[in-house]
VEXPALUM-906843 format. One record per atom (N, C-alpha, C): residue in one letter; chain; atom name; x, y, z. Coordinates in steps of 0.001 Angstrom, whole numbers, plus 500000, padded with zeros to 6 digits. Atoms other than C-alpha are relative to their C-alpha. Layout:
 torba milo tormar     px     py     pz
     a    A     CA      X      Y      Z
...
This chain:
 torba milo tormar     px     py     pz
     m    A      N 498689 499797 499413
     m    A     CA 887060 291659 427271
     m    A      C 500771 501089 499258
     f    A      N 499272 499011 500772
     f    A     CA 888554 293707 424412
     f    A      C 499427 501396 500208
     e    A      N 500620 498700 499753
     e    A     CA 886042 296490 425055
     e    A      C 500510 500592 501312
     t    A      N 499491 499544 498708
     t    A     CA 887198 296696 428681
     t    A      C 501441 500471 499864
     l    A      N 498604 499640 500212
     l    A     CA 890849 296752 427617
     l    A      C 500108 501326 499255
     n    A      N 499980 498749 500756
     n    A     CA 890185 299509 425071
     n    A      C 499572 501172 500867
     l    A      N 500453 498945 499104
     l    A     CA 888325 301528 427720
     l    A      C 501097 500390 500971
     v    A      N 498896 499725 499069
     v    A     CA 891245 301201 430154
     v    A      C 501086 500794 499292
     i    A      N 498970 499276 500759
     i    A     CA 893728 302326 427479
     i    A      C 499537 501421 499706
     l    A      N 500533 498670 500278
     l    A     CA 891479 305250 426546
     l    A      C 500050 500874 501253
     q    A      N 499960 499237 498751
     q    A     CA 891200 306340 430201
     q    A      C 501423 500391 500357
     e    A      N 498607 499701 499705
     e    A     CA 894971 306095 430683
     e    A      C 500542 501053 499046
     t    A      N 499570 499018 500983
     t    A     CA 895550 308068 427482
     t    A      C 499488 501383 500384
     m    A      N 500557 498721 499581
     m    A     CA 893254 310781 428777
     m    A      C 500774 500563 501193
     q    A      N 499214 499538 498861
     q    A     CA 895268 310954 432033
     q    A      C 501332 500576 499537
     v    A      N 498735 499502 500532
     v    A     CA 898511 311361 430102
     v    A      C 499775 501337 499304
     s    A      N 500314 498733 500674
     s    A     CA 896897 314074 427975
     s    A      C 499801 501113 501014
     k    A      N 500230 498997 498957
     k    A     CA 895825 315881 431136
     k    A      C 501328 500501 500575
     v    A      N 498685 499608 499477
     v    A     CA 899377 315855 432480
     v    A      C 500756 500826 498963
     l    A      N 499288 499271 501059
     l    A     CA 900786 316984 429130
     l    A      C 499437 501397 499785
     n    A      N 500587 498671 500151
     n    A     CA 898376 319933 429105
     n    A      C 500610 501022 500952
     y    A      N 499327 499080 499090
     y    A     CA 900323 321416 432022
     y    A      C 501281 500566 499396
     i    A      N 498769 499565 500644
     i    A     CA 903287 321803 429687
     i    A      C 499681 500334 498548
     p    A      N 500302 499629 501390
     p    A     CA 902582 323784 426507
     p    A      C 501073 499479 499044
     k    A      N 499049 500501 501000
     k    A     CA 904182 322364 423351
     k    A      C 501066 501038 499666
     e    A      N 499031 498932 500277
     e    A     CA 905824 325731 422768
     e    A      C 501109 499999 501053
     e    A      N 499013 500057 498915
     e    A     CA 907540 325390 426153
     e    A      C 500940 498816 499796
     l    A      N 499150 501161 500277
     l    A     CA 908798 321917 425270
     l    A      C 500965 500286 498854
     e    A      N 499141 499649 501131
     e    A     CA 910132 323227 421973
     e    A      C 501089 500988 500426
     r    A      N 499028 499015 499513
     r    A     CA 911803 326190 423705
     r    A      C 501094 499318 500828
     l    A      N 499037 500699 499152
     l    A     CA 913446 323903 426260
     l    A      C 500899 499075 499185
     s    A      N 499163 500878 500830
     s    A     CA 914637 321485 423594
     s    A      C 501060 500797 499252
     i    A      N 499014 499127 500648
     i    A     CA 916338 324376 421815
     i    A      C 501026 500473 501025
     e    A      N 499104 499494 498951
     e    A     CA 917771 325779 425049
     e    A      C 501006 498942 500446
     y    A      N 499119 501071 499526
     y    A     CA 919209 322418 426126
     y    A      C 500623 499195 498869
     k    A      N 499409 500624 501199
     k    A     CA 920139 321366 422561
     k    A      C 499844 498485 499996
     v    A      N 500221 501445 499926
     v    A     CA 918564 317937 423007
     v    A      C 499723 499375 498640
     d    A      N 500312 500533 501324
     d    A     CA 917692 317584 419320
     d    A      C 501144 500165 499007
     y    A      N 498843 499809 500862
     y    A     CA 921166 318290 417951
     y    A      C 500380 498660 499362
     q    A      N 499659 501172 500800
     q    A     CA 921899 315716 415200
     q    A      C 499105 498799 500304
     v    A      N 500963 501066 499731
     v    A     CA 918770 313698 416026
     v    A      C 499082 499864 498801
     k    A      N 500836 500230 501170
     k    A     CA 916751 312095 413248
     k    A      C 498602 499512 500336
     k    A      N 501306 500579 499690
     k    A     CA 913880 310271 414972
     k    A      C 499501 500354 501393
     l    A      N 500458 499905 498616
     l    A     CA 913683 310389 418742
     l    A      C 500329 501365 500587
     y    A      N 499796 498639 499514
     y    A     CA 913402 314083 419468
     y    A      C 499722 500073 501494
     g    A      N 500150 499829 498556
     g    A     CA 913487 315353 423038
     g    A      C 498551 499995 500440
     q    A      N 501416 499929 499648
     q    A     CA 909775 316118 423120
     q    A      C 499356 498612 499906
     t    A      N 500535 501357 500156
     t    A     CA 908942 312628 421853
     t    A      C 500494 499096 501124
     m    A      N 499466 500817 498909
     m    A     CA 911236 311034 424437
     m    A      C 499312 500332 501321
     f    A      N 500708 499615 498785
     f    A     CA 909606 313028 427218
     f    A      C 498597 499406 500015
     q    A      N 501356 500537 500081
     q    A     CA 906137 312022 426052
     q    A      C 500007 498483 500163
     l    A      N 499908 501449 499892
     l    A     CA 907206 308390 425735
     l    A      C 500297 499569 501430
     l    A      N 499692 500309 498603
     l    A     CA 908732 308329 429222
     l    A      C 498783 500209 500888
     l    A      N 501183 499697 499196
     l    A     CA 905671 309955 430748
     l    A      C 498898 498979 499738
     f    A      N 501019 500971 500373
     f    A     CA 903292 307677 428861
     f    A      C 500307 498644 500630
     s    A      N 499603 501298 499451
     s    A     CA 905252 304601 429965
     s    A      C 499864 499970 501514
     m    A      N 500055 499973 498533
     m    A     CA 905508 305652 433601
     m    A      C 498571 500009 500517
     l    A      N 501382 499920 499546
     l    A     CA 901794 306367 433852
     l    A      C 499162 498778 499620
     n    A      N 500790 501136 500472
     n    A     CA 900679 303160 432126
     n    A      C 500454 498636 500486
     v    A      N 499536 501307 499513
     v    A     CA 902821 300357 433550
     v    A      C 500707 500160 501333
     k    A      N 499351 499973 498690
     k    A     CA 904087 299498 436988
     k    A      C 501510 499841 499858
     y    A      N 498580 500255 500226
     y    A     CA 907428 298137 435766
     y    A      C 500319 500307 498544
     n    A      N 499670 499552 501350
     n    A     CA 908830 299938 432760
     n    A      C 501286 499331 499527
     s    A      N 498776 500520 500604
     s    A     CA 911463 298591 430389
     s    A      C 500130 500600 498608
     l    A      N 499777 499489 501356
     l    A     CA 912971 299520 427065
     l    A      C 499099 499304 498985
     r    A      N 500875 500728 500924
     r    A     CA 910957 296829 425315
     r    A      C 498548 500443 500148
     v    A      N 501351 499467 499789
     v    A     CA 907743 298113 426895
     v    A      C 499888 501363 499333
     m    A      N 500010 498682 500638
     m    A     CA 908644 301612 425740
     m    A      C 499965 499868 498475
     e    A      N 500041 500244 501449
     e    A     CA 909259 300236 422235
     e    A      C 498578 499650 499564
     e    A      N 501382 500367 500328
     e    A     CA 905786 298675 422220
     e    A      C 499075 501217 500089
     f    A      N 500814 498796 499870
     f    A     CA 904211 301897 423481
     f    A      C 500257 500959 498852
     y    A      N 499633 499090 501083
     y    A     CA 906084 303896 420845
     y    A      C 499218 499688 498732
     h    A      N 500704 500420 501211
     h    A     CA 904355 301881 418123
     h    A      C 498488 499898 500191
     s    A      N 501433 500146 499731
     s    A     CA 900921 301894 419784
     s    A      C 499198 501195 499485
     l    A      N 500894 498932 500444
     l    A     CA 897982 303895 418508
     l    A      C 499738 500998 501123
     a    A      N 500254 499118 498861
     a    A     CA 897411 305282 422004
     a    A      C 501104 501057 500119
     f    A      N 498897 499033 499908
     f    A     CA 900882 306878 422084
     f    A      C 500015 500938 498800
     k    A      N 500015 499158 501202
     k    A     CA 900604 308117 418515
     k    A      C 498934 501085 500105
     s    A      N 501039 498982 499834
     s    A     CA 897385 309914 419453
     s    A      C 500436 501082 500985
     i    A      N 499488 499019 499039
     i    A     CA 899159 311616 422365
     i    A      C 501057 500881 499337
     a    A      N 498876 499274 500582
     a    A     CA 902268 312583 420418
     a    A      C 499621 500752 498731
     n    A      N 500481 499340 501219
     n    A     CA 900296 313631 417313
     n    A      C 501036 500014 498881
     k    A      N 498997 500090 501049
     k    A     CA 903026 312441 414977
     k    A      C 499959 498620 499373
     n    A      N 499785 501296 500633
     n    A     CA 903670 309681 412485
     n    A      C 501438 499605 500247
     f    A      N 498663 500436 499626
     f    A     CA 906634 307626 413539
     f    A      C 500502 498902 499085
     e    A      N 499344 501087 500691
     e    A     CA 909075 305453 411753
     e    A      C 500275 498898 501016
     s    A      N 499694 501108 499121
     s    A     CA 910102 302117 413165
     s    A      C 501190 500338 500896
     v    A      N 498930 499770 499030
     v    A     CA 912229 302340 416297
     v    A      C 500140 498744 500845
     k    A      N 499720 501170 499171
     k    A     CA 913868 299533 418242
     k    A      C 500381 500453 501421
     y    A      N 499727 499676 498600
     y    A     CA 914439 299365 421988
     y    A      C 501421 500508 500214
     n    A      N 498619 499546 499817
     n    A     CA 918209 299815 421605
     n    A      C 500178 501458 499561
     s    A      N 499960 498586 500391
     s    A     CA 917616 303152 419825
     s    A      C 499456 500872 501130
     i    A      N 500553 499273 498856
     i    A     CA 915489 304268 422768
     i    A      C 501045 500064 501105
     r    A      N 498932 500035 498995
     r    A     CA 918291 303176 425114
     r    A      C 501098 501004 499666
     d    A      N 498922 499084 500409
     d    A     CA 920927 305082 423141
     d    A      C 499570 501453 500173
     r    A      N 500508 498625 499889
     r    A     CA 918750 308185 423091
     r    A      C 499899 500434 501462
     l    A      N 500095 499676 498572
     l    A     CA 918099 308044 426848
     l    A      C 501370 500248 500614
     v    A      N 498641 499819 499491
     v    A     CA 921810 307719 427520
     v    A      C 500572 501342 499551
     a    A      N 499386 498805 500587
     a    A     CA 922695 310650 425255
     a    A      C 499295 501306 500359
     i    A      N 500767 498767 499808
     i    A     CA 919942 313135 426127
     i    A      C 500428 500710 501286
     n    A      N 499619 499180 498855
     n    A     CA 920758 315975 428514
     n    A      C 498905 499910 501069
     s    A      N 500999 500188 498940
     s    A     CA 919003 315154 431803
     s    A      C 499483 501326 500559
     d    A      N 500462 498678 499550
     d    A     CA 918783 318874 432629
     d    A      C 498726 500415 499260
     y    A      N 501213 499738 500773
     y    A     CA 916106 319031 429913
     y    A      C 498772 499515 500756
     f    A      N 501126 500557 499260
     f    A     CA 913824 316788 431951
     f    A      C 499761 500757 501304
     e    A      N 500135 499194 498775
     e    A     CA 914522 318776 435107
     e    A      C 499314 501330 499681
     a    A      N 500621 498729 500404
     a    A     CA 913574 321983 433283
     a    A      C 498518 499802 499686
     i    A      N 501414 500302 500272
     i    A     CA 910333 320372 432074
     i    A      C 499249 499849 501316
     f    A      N 500630 500186 498693
     f    A     CA 909538 319316 435633
     f    A      C 499766 501348 500682
     n    A      N 500134 498686 499365
     n    A     CA 910183 322823 436963
     n    A      C 498945 500858 499311
     s    A      N 501005 499249 500747
     s    A     CA 908066 324368 434214
     s    A      C 498597 499489 500316
     c    A      N 501293 500608 499678
     c    A     CA 905234 321941 434899
     c    A      C 499569 500374 501413
     l    A      N 500293 499649 498605
     l    A     CA 905428 322615 438638
     l    A      C 499548 501452 500110
     k    A      N 500374 498592 499993
     k    A     CA 905275 326345 438015
     k    A      C 498594 500199 499453
     n    A      N 501341 499899 500578
     n    A     CA 902187 325945 435818
     n    A      C 498932 499453 500935
     i    A      N 500963 500566 499056
     i    A     CA 900455 323755 438397
     i    A      C 499765 500956 501163
     r    A      N 500132 499035 498881
     r    A     CA 901157 326236 441196
     r    A      C 499224 501238 499572
     r    A      N 500698 498829 500524
     r    A     CA 899883 329072 439029
     r    A      C 498500 499729 499871
     n    A      N 501397 500372 500209
     n    A     CA 896629 327182 438341
     n    A      C 499253 499626 501269
     t    A      N 500687 500375 498751
     t    A     CA 895921 326267 441968
     t    A      C 499893 501151 500959
């Protein structure tokens, strides 16, 4: 049973990686600077929040802040984000989602769409 579960998580992680490959990390960094989403942020940077949201949306049918907290601490997410993370609670994720400039996510979407159209 655990082998099947690990295989499912690995397959889902690969799908998230495939989606993230449409958006170069340099582009995410450029957009975070342009939209100033990391101003006075210590842990939950814009790029990490985007990756966490995407990871959560692609892995569960019904997302919640507590599910996102669990994903944040999972090895699967850490392998996608390629970072070591400190402990984060669900209320910190909530506060960050409320404060982050939503135009940042729209710009990521538009950039991703442009890259997909260019590749097809």
